[in-house]
N, C-alpha and C positions, 0 to 999 in steps of 0.2 A: 502044658508048656505055654509060655507067653512070648509074643513078639512085641518088642518095645521099639518105638521110633521117636526121634526128635531131630530136626535139621541141624541145630548148632550144639546141642548136648552140653549145657552148662553144668555147674557143680551138682545141683540137686538131681539132674537127669543121670549123671554118672553114678551117683550114690544109689539111685533106684536100680540101675543096671547091675551094680555090684551086689545089691541086696538080693535080686532075683537070681543072679549067678550063684551066690553063696548058698541059696536055698534049693539049687538045682531046678529052678523054675523058668530059667531064661532059655528060650529057643534061639532067638536072634535079636541083635540090637542094631537097628538101622539108623544111620546118620548121613551127613553129606561128606565131611572131610575127616580123615584119620591121618594126621601128620605124624610121621615117625621121627623122633628126635635121634640124633647121632648118625643119621645117614649122610651120605656124601652131599646130597642136596641141602640138607639141614646145615651141615658145616660150611658149605659154600656161601650161605647167606649171612655168615658172620659179619661181613662188611656192611650189611643192610640190617642192622640189629632190630630196627623197629618192625620190619616185615617179618623177620624170624620170630620175634616175640609174639606177634599177632597169630602166626601160624601155630606156634607151640601151645597156644590155648586150645587147639584142636587135637591135642595128643591125648592118649588114653592109657590107663594102667594096664600092665601086661595081663592081668587076670581077665580082662575083657576081650583079649585078642581072638579067642576061639569063636566068639559070638558076633564080632563086628562085621557089618556089611555096609558098603557105602554106595551112594548114588550122587556123584560129585559134580557133574559137568555144569549144572546151572549155578551152583554155589561158587565154583571156580570163576565162572563168568561174572558173578556179582563182585567177587574180590578184585578181579582184574579191572573191571569197569570203575570200581571205587578208586583204585590206585591211579588210574589214568584220568580221573575226573570226568568220566562220561555220565553225567548226571541223568540224562534222559533215559538211559538204559536201566538205571536203578530207581527211577521215580516211583514214589509210593503207590503201591497196588498195580499201576498200569505198566511199569517198566518191565521189559522182558527179563531182566536180571534183578528185579526188586526182591525184597525179603519175602513178600507175599508169594511171588512166583516160585521162589525156592521152596517154601512150605507146601504149596499146592503140588509142585512137581514130585516131591518125596511122597506125599500123601497118595497120589495116583499110582506111583511105583509100588507102594505097599499094598494097595488094593489089588493090583495085578499079581502080587506075590501070593496072596491067599488062595488056596485051593482046597478041594475036598480031601485030597490025598495027603495033606501035610499033617505033622504031629502037633500043630498049633491049636490050642483050645481057647485062647483069649488074646486080645490085643490091648496094648497100653499105649495111649497117645495123648497129645497135648493140644491145648487151645489153639484154634486156627489152623491146625495141621492134621485133623483126624477124620474129616467128613467122609471122603471116599473110602478110606480104610474101614470105618464103622459101617457104612452102607453095605460093603462087601461082606464084612464079618457077620452082620445080621442075617444076610441071605444064607450064609453057611452055618448058622446056628452057633457062632462063637460069642463069647462074652466080651464086653467092651468096658475097659477101665479108662477113665478120662481124668487127666490132671488139669485143673483149672488154677494156674498159679497167679492169676490176676484178679481184679475186681470185675464183677459182671458189668457188661458194657453199658447197660441203661443207667446204672449208678454213676459210671465214669462220665458219660455224656452230661448227665445232670450237673455234676460238679464242675466239669470243664466249661459248660455253657455259662454257669454262674460266674466262673472266674474270668471268662472272656469279657463279660459285661463289667465286672469290677475293675479289671486291668486290661483294657484292649491292647495296650502296647505289648503285652505278653502273649496275646492270642496266637501268634505264629508258632509258639512252642507247644501248643496244645493239640497234639496229633490226632487224638481220638475224634475230634470234631470233623475230620476229613474222611473217616471210615465210610465206605460205600454201603448202601443198603444190602447189596448182595453179600458182602463180607459179614455183616451183622446177622443176616438170615442164616448163613452157614454156621456161625457160632451157636445160634439157638438150636439148629438141627443137631449139631454135635452133642449138645447137652441133652437133648431129648432122646438120643440113641444110647446114652451111657447106662450101663448096669451098676456102676459105682463111680462116684466123683470124689477125687482127692484134691484137697486144697490146703494151703499152708497156714492160714490164719482164721480166727473167728470172724474178723471183719469180712474177709472174702466169702466165707460161708453165709454170713448174714445177707450179703449183697445178692446171693443167688435166690433169695426168697422172691425177687421180682422177675425171675426167669420163667417164661411160660413153658408148659409141657415137660417140666423136670420131675421125674418120678423116682430117680435113683437116690439111694442114701448118700449123704455127703459126710466124708471123714476129714477131720482137721489133723494134719501131721506137720508140726512146725519143722522147719529146716534146722540142720545142725550148725555148729560153729566150727571155726578153724581150730587148729592146735593152739593151745594156750601160749601166749607170749610170756616175756619175763614179768615177774612180779613187780608191781609199781613201788617206787620209793618216794619219800617226801619230796614235794615240789619246791623248786627254788622260787620263793615268793617275790623275788626281785624281777622276774621275767614275766611277760604277758602270758595269759592263758592261751594255749594252743588249740585252736578250733578247726575242725575238719568237716567238709561236706563231700560226699561221694555219690555220684549219680549223674544222669543226663541233666544238662542245664536247661531245665524246663520248669514252667510254672506248676505243672502237675506235682512236682516235688516241693512246692511251696517256696521256691527259691527267692522270690522278691521279698517275702516276709523275713527270711533269714538275712538277706543283704541289708534290709532296713535296720534290723537289730544290730548287725555288725557295724554299720555306719555310726549308729548312735554310741556304741561302746568305744569307738576310736582306738586309741593306743592301749586299752586294757586287754586286747586280745591280738593274737596273730592268726590270720585266717588263710586256709588253703582250700581250694576247690579241686576235686579230681572228677573229671567227666567231660564228655564231648558236647559241643554246641549242637542243638537241633535246628537252630535258626541262624542265618548269617548276620542278623541285625540285633537279636536279643538273646542274652544280655550283650551290650555293646562292648567292642574291643577296649574302649577307654575305661569302662567299668571294670572289666576283668584285669586290666593292667594295674589296678590299685592293689591287687592281691596276688598271692602265689597260685597260679593256675596250671594244672597238669591235665592235658586232654585224656590221657589213657595210661594205665599201668598194668602189666601182667600181675596175676593174682599174688604171687609171692612178694613182689615189690610193693603191692598195695598193702599187704599185711605189715611190711616193714614201715611203710609210711604211716600207717595207723599207730604203730607203736611209738612214734615220735610226737604224737598229739595227746591232748588231755580229754577232749570232748568231741563226739560226733553229733552233728545236728542233721536230722532228716525230717523236716516238717511237712511231709507229703500230704496232699489232699486225698490221695487214694494210693494204696500200695498193697499188692497181694500178700506180701510178707516184708520184703526188704532184707535180703540176705546180709547186707552190710551192717545191719543192726547187731546180729549175733556175732558176726566176725569182729566188729569193733569191741564188743564186750569181751571177747576172747583175748583181745590185746590190751585189756585194762582201761578202756575208755568209758567215760560216762556218756550214755546215749540220751539225747533229747529228741523225742519224736511225738507223733500225734496218735490218737486212738484209732485212726483210720489206716493203720499199718499192722504189722505183726507185733507192735509194741506191747499191747495189753496181754499178749500170750507170753511175753518174755520178761517184762519189767514190773517191779514193785515200785510204784511211783514214789519218789522221794528217798528211796532206800538204795537202789542200784541203777537208777536212771530217772528221767522225768517224762511224763506225758503232758503235752500242752495242747490246747485247742488248735484246730486248723485256722489258718489266716490270722494268726496273732503274733505280730512282731513284738508286742509288749511282753507276752509270756516268754518268748525266746530270750529277749533282752534280760528279763528279770532272773531267769535261771542261770544264764551265762554270767551275769554280774555277781550273783551269789557265789558261784564256783570260783570266779576270779579273785574275790576278796577273802573267801574262807577256804584256805588250802587244806586244812585238816578235814573239812567236810568233803572236799574233792577227793582226797586220798582214801577216805573211808568208803565213798561211793565207788571209786575205781576198784578197790579190793572186793567189794560186794558184787560188782558187775562181773569181775573175772571169776569169782566163786560161782555165780549163777551160770556163767558160760560153761563151766566144767560139767554141768549136768545136761547141757544142750549138745549132746554128741551126735555125730553122724551115725554112730553105731545104734543109738536109740532110734534114729530116723529109719535106718535100714530094717531094723526089727519090726517097726510099725508098718512099713511098706509090705513086708512079707505077710504080716497078719491080715491086712486088708486084701491082699492078693489071694490068700488062702480062703478068705471069706467068700470071695467071688467063685473060686473053684469048687468050694464045698456046696454052694448054692447050685452050681451046675450039675453036681453029682446027685443032688437030692431028687428022689422020684417025684 
């Protein structure tokens, strides 16, 4: 039986929990918040729709109810401090209610949970939130499955340092440059303690070649896509191409290169950004005012927003996968992204999407201009993207997770 933990439990974590539960391999699933929709408190927040929408992201399917355990107080503190604007309490790494503090708090709680008398034989945890759990698991002879959904930190620092030199005005958005040495050392120790590493893209796996002390096998399991949207119909050639960006407004996503391309194309496209600012100054409010900007959307509303666009552009410098890529394909968008994402695992370049070099506004502009003028090509690629997404199911993801989990358990049973 496996103990699974993650503080915020995003879509891929939920799918892992469902996979292990369906296979009768899940002992407990630990997270921070479990918001119950339909309760009196949930209904009373109807007048504060934004807050309720945020909390509903932390709801879980009923199949997971028997396994759910929560350790909530610090995450509630983070949410409250954020709503009240108490930034010092949520300051990166050092704040009492920072994201890092939430991760470490749950990690310590899980380490205390593990005992010799439990029926748990393996733990499954995630980057930056597994160290104390893994240390305790090793002392008890338990297996450690480690999901590394991002790019290895040394590669990330290399890319972000280069970017800060190229575009110093965007440096405030490059958060990895402020990671402490203690945090990075913890990440390396987590990797060294793993018996199996799961990652979502070939690029993420390749980045781990630079990690010292890693002896565990690395398995690539791409994330699934959302339910397919409506089939695309021929586009009205009289209207501009509708282009979408989804993600934090950071230069790690290659945002300045996309904005440069969008500026050059002018009225040939309509441009929408969905994502929160990570810096109060960059990109500027004046720049964002030129376009349609939505700071945040619940998942279902994001899928609807996608369905109203033609193209998603995510020109990231580094991305562990980029779940929005497969989700956009499921809604019939042509995806333009870089090889340093999950793109190469998903896209046949030129057929159902485009792969462009990092840091290339010229390449982004060229692909968008092509799709803006050739609407038959656009429709053909949209159809191909949606067909591809039909094979990128969460069911396939869950089956792959069960296979690797059984691989670890079989190793444990081998004399």
